[in-house]
Each structure stands twice: as structure tokens, then as C-alpha cells.
C-alpha positions in Angstrom: -115.2 2.4 -5.0 -117.0 4.0 -2.1 -118.3 0.6 -1.1 -114.8 -0.8 -1.1 -113.5 2.0 1.1 -116.3 1.6 3.5 -115.7 -2.1 3.8 -112.0 -1.6 4.4 -112.8 1.0 7.1 -115.2 -1.4 8.8 -112.7 -4.2 8.7 -109.9 -2.0 10.1 -112.2 -0.8 12.9 -113.2 -4.3 13.8 -109.6 -5.5 13.9 -108.6 -2.5 16.0 -111.5 -3.1 18.4 -110.7 -6.7 18.7 -107.0 -6.0 19.2 -107.8 -3.4 22.0 -110.1 -5.8 23.7 -107.5 -8.6 23.6 -104.9 -6.2 24.9 -107.1 -5.1 27.7 -107.8 -8.7 28.7 -104.1 -9.5 28.5 -103.0 -6.5 30.6 -105.7 -7.3 33.2 -104.6 -10.9 33.5 -100.9 -9.8 33.7 -101.8 -7.2 36.4 -103.6 -9.9 38.4 -100.8 -12.3 38.0 -98.2 -9.7 39.1 -100.4 -8.7 42.1 -100.7 -12.4 43.1 -96.9 -13.0 42.7 -96.0 -9.8 44.6 -95.5 -10.7 48.3 -97.9 -8.8 50.6 -96.1 -6.5 53.0 -97.4 -7.2 56.5 -97.5 -4.5 59.1 -94.6 -4.9 61.6 -95.8 -5.5 65.1 -93.6 -3.7 67.7 -91.7 -5.9 70.1 -92.0 -5.5 73.9 -88.5 -4.0 73.9 -89.5 -1.4 71.2 -92.7 -0.5 73.1 -90.8 -0.2 76.3 -88.3 2.1 74.6 -91.1 4.4 73.5 -92.3 4.6 77.2 -88.7 5.2 78.3 -88.5 8.3 75.9 -91.7 9.8 77.3 -91.2 13.0 79.4 -94.5 12.7 81.2 -93.1 11.7 84.6 -90.4 14.3 84.5 -92.7 17.0 86.0 -94.3 14.8 88.7 -93.4 15.3 92.4 -90.3 13.5 93.6 -90.4 13.3 97.4 -87.3 14.1 99.4 -85.8 11.4 101.6 -82.5 11.2 103.6 -81.1 8.5 101.2 -82.0 10.2 98.0 -83.7 7.0 97.0 -86.7 8.7 95.3 -86.5 9.6 91.7 -87.0 8.5 88.1 -85.9 4.9 87.4 -85.7 2.6 84.4 -86.1 -1.1 84.3 -83.6 -3.5 82.7 -86.4 -5.5 81.1 -89.8 -4.6 79.7 -92.6 -4.6 82.4 -96.1 -5.3 81.2 -98.5 -3.0 83.1 -102.2 -4.0 83.2 -105.0 -1.4 83.2 -107.3 -1.5 86.2 -110.4 -2.8 84.3 -108.7 -5.2 82.0 -108.0 -2.7 79.3 -104.8 -2.7 77.2 -101.6 -4.0 78.6 -98.7 -1.5 78.1 -95.0 -2.4 78.1 -93.2 0.2 80.2 -89.7 0.9 81.3 -89.8 4.3 83.0 -91.0 4.7 86.6 -91.4 7.4 89.3 -90.3 5.9 92.6 -91.1 7.7 95.9 -89.7 6.5 99.3 -91.6 7.3 102.5 -89.3 6.8 105.5 -91.5 8.2 108.2 -91.1 5.5 111.0 -94.4 6.7 112.6 -96.1 5.2 109.6 -95.3 2.2 107.4 -92.0 2.6 105.6 -93.1 2.5 101.9 -91.9 2.7 98.4 -94.5 3.7 95.7 -93.8 3.1 92.0 -95.8 4.7 89.2 -95.8 4.6 85.5 -97.1 7.4 83.2 -100.5 5.6 83.3 -100.7 6.0 87.0 -102.0 9.5 86.8 -105.2 8.9 84.8 -108.1 10.7 86.5 -111.3 9.7 84.7 -111.0 6.5 82.6 -110.2 3.3 84.6 -109.6 1.5 81.4 -106.5 3.6 81.0 -105.3 3.6 84.6 -102.5 1.5 86.0 -102.5 1.3 89.8 -99.5 2.3 91.9 -97.2 -0.5 92.9 -96.4 -0.4 96.7 -93.9 -2.1 98.9 -94.0 -1.7 102.7 -92.1 -2.6 105.8 -95.0 -4.7 107.0 -95.4 -3.1 110.4 -95.8 0.2 112.1 -93.4 1.4 113.3 -90.8 -0.2 111.0 -90.2 -3.8 111.9 -87.0 -5.1 113.5 -86.1 -6.7 110.1 -86.4 -3.4 108.2 -84.5 -1.5 110.9 -81.7 -4.2 110.8 -81.5 -3.8 107.0 -81.1 0.0 107.4 -78.3 -0.6 109.9 -76.6 -2.9 107.4 -76.8 -0.1 104.8 -79.8 -1.3 102.8 -83.5 -0.4 102.3 -85.4 -3.7 102.2 -89.2 -3.7 102.2 -90.7 -7.2 102.1 -94.5 -6.6 102.1 -95.8 -6.2 98.6 -99.3 -4.8 97.9 -101.8 -7.0 96.1 -102.2 -4.3 93.5 -98.6 -5.1 92.4 -100.1 -8.0 90.4 -100.7 -5.4 87.7 -97.0 -5.3 87.0 -95.7 -8.4 85.2 -92.4 -9.5 83.8 -91.1 -12.5 81.9 -89.3 -15.1 84.0 -88.1 -18.6 83.3 -89.6 -22.0 84.0 -88.2 -25.4 84.5 -89.2 -29.1 84.3 -87.4 -32.4 84.7 -86.4 -34.9 82.0 -86.8 -38.6 82.2 -83.6 -38.8 84.2 -84.7 -36.3 86.8 -82.5 -33.5 85.5 -83.8 -29.9 85.7 -84.1 -28.5 82.2 -85.6 -25.2 80.8 -89.3 -25.0 80.0 -91.4 -22.3 78.5 -91.0 -18.8 79.9 -94.0 -17.2 81.5 -95.2 -13.9 83.0 -95.1 -13.4 86.7 -95.8 -10.3 88.7 -94.6 -8.2 91.6 -96.9 -10.2 93.7 -97.4 -10.4 97.5 -94.2 -12.6 98.0 -91.9 -10.2 96.1 -89.6 -7.7 97.9 -87.7 -4.6 97.0 -84.1 -4.0 97.9 -81.9 -0.9 97.4 -78.7 -2.7 96.7 -76.7 0.4 96.1 -77.7 4.1 95.7 -79.7 4.5 92.5 -80.2 0.7 91.9 -83.2 -1.3 93.2 -83.8 -5.0 92.9 -87.3 -6.5 92.8 -88.0 -10.3 93.2 -88.9 -13.2 95.4 -85.7 -13.1 97.5 -86.5 -14.7 100.8 -90.0 -16.2 100.6 -90.0 -19.7 102.0 -86.2 -20.1 102.3 -82.9 -18.2 102.5 -81.5 -16.6 99.3 -78.4 -18.8 99.5 -80.4 -22.0 99.4 -80.4 -23.6 95.9 -78.7 -20.5 94.6 -77.6 -22.1 91.3 -81.2 -22.8 90.4 -82.3 -19.3 91.3 -79.6 -17.7 89.2 -80.8 -19.7 86.1 -84.6 -19.6 86.5 -85.7 -16.9 89.0 -85.5 -13.5 87.3 -84.8 -10.4 89.4 -86.0 -7.0 87.9 -83.4 -4.2 88.1 -84.6 -0.6 88.4 -81.9 2.1 88.0 -81.5 5.9 87.8 -80.3 7.3 84.5 -76.9 8.2 86.0 -76.5 4.6 87.2 -77.1 3.0 83.8 -73.5 2.0 83.3 -73.3 0.5 86.8 -76.6 -1.3 86.3 -75.4 -2.9 83.1 -73.3 -5.4 85.0 -76.4 -6.6 86.9 -77.0 -9.9 85.2 -79.3 -12.3 86.9 -76.3 -14.1 88.4 -74.9 -10.8 89.8 -78.3 -9.9 91.2 -78.5 -13.1 93.2 -74.9 -12.7 94.4 -75.9 -9.2 95.6 -78.9 -10.6 97.4 -76.8 -13.2 99.2 -74.3 -10.6 100.1 -77.2 -8.6 101.6 -78.4 -11.6 103.5 -74.9 -12.2 105.0 -74.6 -8.5 106.1 -78.2 -8.6 107.4 -77.5 -11.7 109.5 -74.3 -10.3 110.9 -76.0 -7.0 111.8 -79.1 -8.8 113.3 -76.9 -11.1 115.4 -74.8 -8.3 116.7 -77.8 -6.3 117.7 -79.3 -9.3 119.4 -76.1 -10.0 121.2 -75.6 -6.4 122.3 -79.2 -6.5 123.7 -78.9 -9.9 125.4 -77.9 -10.1 129.0 -76.5 -13.3 130.5 -78.3 -14.3 133.6 -76.0 -14.5 136.7 -75.1 -17.8 138.3 -77.0 -18.7 141.5 -75.1 -20.5 144.2 -75.1 -21.5 147.8 -78.8 -22.5 148.0 -80.4 -25.5 149.7 -79.6 -28.8 147.9 -77.5 -27.0 145.2 -76.7 -29.7 142.7 -73.2 -30.7 141.8 -71.8 -29.0 138.8 -71.1 -32.4 137.2 -74.8 -33.4 137.5 -75.9 -30.2 135.9 -73.3 -30.6 133.1 -74.5 -34.2 132.4 -78.1 -33.1 132.2 -77.2 -30.2 129.9 -75.1 -32.4 127.7 -77.9 -35.0 127.3 -80.3 -32.2 126.4 -77.9 -30.7 123.9 -77.3 -34.1 122.2 -81.1 -34.8 121.9 -82.5 -31.4 121.0 -79.8 -29.3 119.4 -77.3 -31.9 118.0 -75.8 -29.4 115.5 -74.4 -27.4 118.5 -71.2 -28.4 120.4 -71.8 -28.3 124.1 -69.4 -25.9 126.0 -70.6 -25.5 129.6 -73.7 -25.0 131.8 -74.4 -23.2 135.1 -77.4 -22.8 137.4 -79.4 -19.6 137.3 -82.2 -20.2 139.8 -82.9 -22.1 143.0 -85.1 -25.2 143.2 -88.9 -24.8 143.0 -91.1 -27.6 144.2 -93.7 -29.1 141.8 -97.0 -30.3 143.2 -99.8 -32.3 141.6 -103.3 -33.4 142.7 -103.2 -37.2 142.7 -105.6 -40.0 143.5 -109.4 -40.2 143.7 -109.4 -37.6 146.4 -107.1 -35.3 144.5 -104.5 -35.1 147.2 -101.7 -32.5 147.0 -98.5 -34.4 146.4 -94.9 -33.3 146.0 -93.8 -35.0 142.7 -90.6 -33.1 141.6 -88.6 -30.0 141.8 -87.2 -27.7 139.0 -84.5 -25.2 138.6 -83.2 -23.3 135.5 -79.7 -23.5 134.0 -77.9 -21.7 131.1 -76.5 -24.0 128.4 -73.8 -22.6 126.2 -72.9 -24.3 122.9 -71.2 -23.4 119.7 -72.0 -23.8 116.0 -70.0 -22.7 113.0 -67.8 -20.5 115.3 -70.9 -18.7 116.9 -72.0 -19.1 120.5 -75.6 -19.8 121.5 -77.2 -19.5 124.9 -80.2 -21.5 125.8 -82.1 -21.6 129.2 -83.4 -25.0 130.2 -85.4 -26.3 133.1 -83.7 -29.1 135.0 -86.1 -31.4 136.7 -85.5 -33.9 139.5 -88.3 -36.4 140.4 -89.3 -36.9 144.0 -89.7 -40.4 145.5 -93.3 -40.1 146.9 -96.6 -41.7 147.8 -99.9 -40.1 147.0 -100.6 -37.2 149.4 -97.0 -37.1 150.6 -95.3 -33.7 150.9 -91.9 -35.1 152.0 -88.8 -34.3 150.1 -87.2 -37.6 149.1 -85.2 -36.5 146.1 -82.0 -38.3 147.1 -79.8 -39.1 144.1 -82.6 -39.1 141.5 -81.2 -38.2 138.1 -81.5 -34.6 136.8 -83.2 -34.2 133.4 -83.0 -31.0 131.3 -86.1 -30.1 129.3 -88.4 -27.2 128.1 -85.7 -25.0 126.5 -85.9 -21.4 125.5 -84.9 -20.3 122.0 -81.2 -20.3 121.2 -79.8 -16.8 121.5 -76.8 -16.0 119.3 -74.4 -14.2 121.6 -70.9 -12.8 121.2 -68.6 -15.6 122.5 -66.8 -13.3 124.9 -70.1 -12.5 126.5 -71.3 -16.1 126.3 -68.2 -17.4 128.1 -68.4 -14.8 130.9 -69.2 -17.5 133.6 -67.1 -20.3 132.2 -64.7 -21.8 134.8 
């Protein structure tokens, strides 16, 4: 009887052990299968917009010095798109959105705008330092262009520092299809490089981009609106106003600036320009019709886009001598006087000063004046000066 009980106990223990072992194997396989079938949750990588939003929320720049200027331009600004800022020694690239902008308007120095991120104040580790972006007037004192922009109501600085290459933004690219049509290509990062400019388009809103480099903003404007991105910086209180600044609106504002700039520049040039007075009653004074014909021929050949209006003489004749022949004999070969040529283009008046030359009939070594009826030829013109038409027509008969 004892042996029977012992045998049953052993059998029960063996079955239990086998059952537990089988269960363990089953559960292990099931766990592995479930683990394999359960999708692995990957860590979410923040987007540039999300990273820039974190930078925007930082209060680090709030306590930094904001310089006072007469326009109130200096202050804290935010960008409409993420800006990728590169560390000085090739460390991490940080997506930023918040900037401290300081404007130095001292005309004894370069007019400058300095732009810093929160990483611009690192004192020890260059791997964590982003250099200051700088825009300047390009001359000392401020150049005529910058002064003209101020008179037109804008701050425009067109000399970007090479360090600005540390600030990058995403812009668009284009290519052509088989029919020669312009089509979008892959976007790419560009920077506030040496050709970029900064424009205060209205108080609290700055535009940064390649506005004028190589050609006028209004040239090929449709292409620029589609492919050439302009960065908008705005103060917090101008966020609503800045929201309307699509790339198309930005380029419209740049063209508007150019038109006002052109008008201001031309007016300043016209106000400064003084018409030379007519000179009359001198020896061999040419007939008005001969001066007119010479000026018309010049205008048709050298500035055909201008419509000739009138011309008048502004100097007496001056003889021209040359050393001719083997013996280098002094010879009277021609005479020259100056004349003002007034012409119009697109409703604007231009004044050019030309030299009118009359050849002498001579033999080598002769100093005799034998000009006779030799034709007058206009040449060697000055630049065209855009002048108010009332002033330009001052001496028209």
C-alpha cells in the first residue's frame, strides 16, 4: 500500500513538473510573439517649427540691453519662419525664432543693425556660440543711398557681414522642364549672406532678403514672389500686422519702397542740380539749327530711349591742337564747345552735357582757322541727370 501511494505521488509530481515546464515554454513563446507583434513606439523628433517655438518662449533675451534710437527700431523681434543658427565651431545647429535687434544710427560711424539670438551671449564655449548678425550702411558717414532711404521714410542697410552666413532659412528652388517652363525644384537652405539686405518696411516690421542685388526688385517680380523667400521679423505688438506679410506681399512692399526711393533720390538730385547758363555772342558762335542737328544725331545714336527736346551752347570754342608728322609739328585740327542736351523719357526730363566738335581744314603744321561749314558732331557726353522738367526747360525758347 505504501508503495502504491509513493508511486502515485511520483507520477503526480512528474505530471505537474511537466505541465509547469510546458506552460512556461508556452507563456515564453506567447510573450515573445506579442512583443514581436506590438509596434515599437519611436521617439518623436521635434520639427523646426516646434524647436523654434521653444526658442520663442525663452525669456533669456528679455533682460538684455536694448539701445535707444530715434525711430524706436531696436527691440525684441520674432521671425515668421524658423531660422537655423549655426554654432561658431560647427557645433549643433539651433532653430530659433526670437531675436534682439539693436540699431545704431550714429552717422559718424557706420549705420548698423545688430541681431542676436539667446546663443549670442556665450562667453566660454565656442561650440555653443552663435555670432551676431550685422547689417551696415556700407560707408562712413552713411552713404547717399541710405540717407535717401531715410528721407523716404525707411531704414535700409545693404551691406551684410560675412558672419551672417551663420543664419540660414529655407527658400525655394526652380528648374525648367523639357518645354523650358520654370517649375519648382527641391527647397534648400540659404543664409543672410553678403548680398542680403535689411529693410524696416514699417515700424516694428523688418524684411531680410536679396532685394536689389544685380537687378531692380521690380524686374522678374512674378518669379521672385514664387521662389525668392523674404524673412519677416516683427515685434510682439505687430504680430497681427505681420501675419499679412506673405512672400507676395513682402515683394510688393519692396517694390513700393523702391519706387519711393527712386522718387526721393531723383528729387534730391534735381534740387541739387544747377542748369548751366547759355553762352552767346562769342566769336564764330554756331547757328542754333546746327547745334540742334548735332544734338539730335547724338541723342538718336547714344540715348535712343530719350526723346530730344532742345539744346543750347554753354561754352565758347576751344581750339584742339595735335603734334603731326615726322617732325611732330603743332597743328590746329579742330575746335570744341560744350552744349546742354535736354530730352525726356517716361515723363521725366534728363540733362546731358556733350562736347560738339568741328574739324579744321588743315595741312600739317598749319595753325590757320579754316573751319568753314564743316559739320558739327556731338560726342563725349556726361551722365544723364534727371531734373525737374520746369528746371530742365528753363532755357527753352
